[in-house]
C-alpha positions in Angstrom: 61.1 -48.4 96.9 58.8 -51.1 98.4 59.4 -53.1 95.1 63.2 -52.8 95.6 62.9 -53.9 99.2 60.7 -56.9 98.1 63.2 -57.9 95.3 66.0 -57.9 97.9 64.0 -60.0 100.3 63.0 -62.5 97.4 66.7 -62.6 96.4 67.9 -63.5 100.0 64.9 -65.9 100.4 65.9 -67.7 97.1 69.5 -68.2 98.1 68.6 -69.2 101.7 66.2 -71.9 100.3 68.9 -73.1 97.7 71.5 -73.4 100.6 69.2 -75.4 102.8 68.6 -77.9 100.2 72.3 -78.6 99.8 73.6 -81.4 101.9 77.4 -81.8 102.3 78.4 -85.4 101.4 79.6 -87.3 104.3 83.2 -88.6 103.7 83.5 -92.2 104.8 86.4 -93.0 102.6 88.4 -94.0 105.7 86.1 -97.1 106.0 86.7 -100.4 104.0 83.3 -101.4 102.8 84.6 -104.4 101.0 85.9 -106.0 104.2 83.7 -108.8 105.4 82.6 -109.1 108.9 84.1 -112.5 109.4 86.5 -111.5 112.1 83.6 -110.2 114.1 81.5 -113.0 115.1 79.0 -110.9 117.0 77.7 -107.6 115.5 74.7 -105.4 115.8 72.5 -103.9 113.2 70.4 -101.0 114.4 68.6 -97.7 113.9 68.6 -94.8 116.5 66.3 -92.0 117.3 69.0 -89.5 116.3 72.3 -89.8 114.2 74.9 -91.0 116.7 77.2 -92.6 113.9 80.3 -90.6 115.2 79.4 -90.7 118.9 81.1 -93.1 121.5 78.8 -95.7 123.0 79.3 -97.0 126.5 77.5 -99.6 128.5 76.3 -99.7 132.1 78.1 -102.2 134.3 77.6 -103.4 137.8 79.0 -100.3 139.5 80.0 -98.1 136.7 80.2 -98.1 133.0 82.3 -99.9 130.3 84.0 -97.5 127.9 85.4 -98.7 124.6 89.1 -100.0 125.0 90.3 -97.8 122.3 93.5 -95.8 121.8 95.3 -94.0 119.1 97.0 -97.1 118.0 94.0 -99.5 118.2 93.3 -101.5 115.0 89.7 -100.1 115.1 90.9 -96.4 115.2 92.2 -94.6 112.1 93.7 -91.1 111.9 92.1 -89.5 108.8 92.5 -85.9 107.7 93.7 -85.1 111.1 90.7 -86.7 113.0 90.4 -90.1 114.8 87.7 -92.3 113.4 86.3 -95.7 114.5 86.5 -98.2 111.6 84.2 -100.9 112.9 80.9 -99.1 112.4 79.3 -98.7 108.9 76.3 -97.0 107.6 73.9 -99.2 105.7 70.9 -98.5 103.6 67.5 -97.2 105.1 69.4 -95.5 108.0 70.7 -98.7 109.5 74.1 -99.1 111.1 76.2 -102.1 111.7 78.7 -102.2 114.5 80.7 -104.6 116.7 80.8 -102.5 119.9 77.2 -101.5 120.2 74.8 -103.6 122.3 71.1 -103.5 123.4 72.2 -101.8 126.6 74.5 -99.2 125.0 74.2 -95.5 125.8 75.5 -92.8 123.4 77.7 -89.9 124.6 78.1 -86.6 123.0 81.9 -87.5 122.6 83.1 -88.2 119.0 85.7 -90.8 118.7 88.1 -88.0 117.9 87.3 -86.3 121.3 87.4 -89.6 123.2 91.0 -90.6 121.8 92.3 -87.2 122.4 90.9 -87.3 126.0 92.6 -90.6 126.5 95.9 -89.2 125.3 96.0 -86.6 128.0 97.9 -87.2 131.2 94.7 -86.6 133.2 92.9 -89.7 131.9 92.6 -92.4 134.5 93.1 -95.9 132.9 90.9 -98.5 134.3 88.1 -96.3 135.6 85.3 -94.4 133.9 86.3 -90.7 133.6 83.5 -88.4 134.9 83.7 -86.5 131.6 82.6 -89.7 129.8 79.8 -90.4 132.1 78.6 -86.8 132.1 78.5 -86.9 128.3 75.8 -89.5 128.2 73.2 -88.0 125.9 70.8 -90.9 125.3 70.1 -93.9 127.5 67.5 -95.4 125.2 68.7 -94.6 121.6 67.4 -97.5 119.6 64.3 -97.8 117.5 65.4 -101.2 116.0 68.1 -103.5 117.0 69.2 -107.0 115.6 72.0 -109.1 117.0 74.2 -111.7 115.3 75.6 -114.4 117.6 78.5 -116.8 116.6 78.2 -117.3 112.7 75.8 -115.6 110.4 73.3 -118.2 109.3 76.1 -120.8 108.9 78.2 -118.4 106.8 81.8 -117.9 107.7 81.6 -114.2 106.6 79.2 -111.6 105.3 79.8 -108.4 103.4 78.2 -105.0 103.8 76.6 -105.6 100.4 75.0 -108.7 101.6 73.6 -107.2 104.7 72.0 -104.3 102.6 70.5 -107.0 100.4 68.9 -108.5 103.5 67.6 -105.0 104.4 66.2 -104.5 101.0 64.4 -108.0 101.0 63.0 -107.3 104.7 65.0 -110.4 105.8 66.8 -109.1 108.8 64.7 -111.1 111.3 65.3 -114.3 109.3 68.9 -114.2 109.9 69.4 -112.2 113.1 67.8 -112.1 116.5 65.6 -109.0 116.9 66.0 -107.5 120.2 64.0 -104.2 119.7 
């Protein structure tokens, strides 16, 4: 009897371990990784303590917070498989992210872009002010472990691609081409 119970536990443990090793591939097909970052003269490359790739970032401002000026018809928002996604934030190699809306003073909220856009579509959302739901959703006021900023042109180039940024990361050359903030 004990050997049967041990076999059952071993069988359950085997499947549990197999399942924990499986990682669901992230679907980023809504992003255009071939698009150069030329139309965005200022962008940030960063790493965070946790994965905030899908989370809305807001910034402190004199007497409140700056929330992204995004809506369901924004050029930076795409409806994909029934959800709204932000299309100007890209995953890079070695857990780096490049984005045009994140700055050194950004805070991350628990809101996904889908939740944020859907909230803005409700009649209860007050345009021009920071809704308490957004402010109350701040989960990290110091999220960055590394942060690099690009001002104006990128080392004299008119545009740069995601592949070129990844190459800079591979060669440990981010600091040569960008300003390290953190």
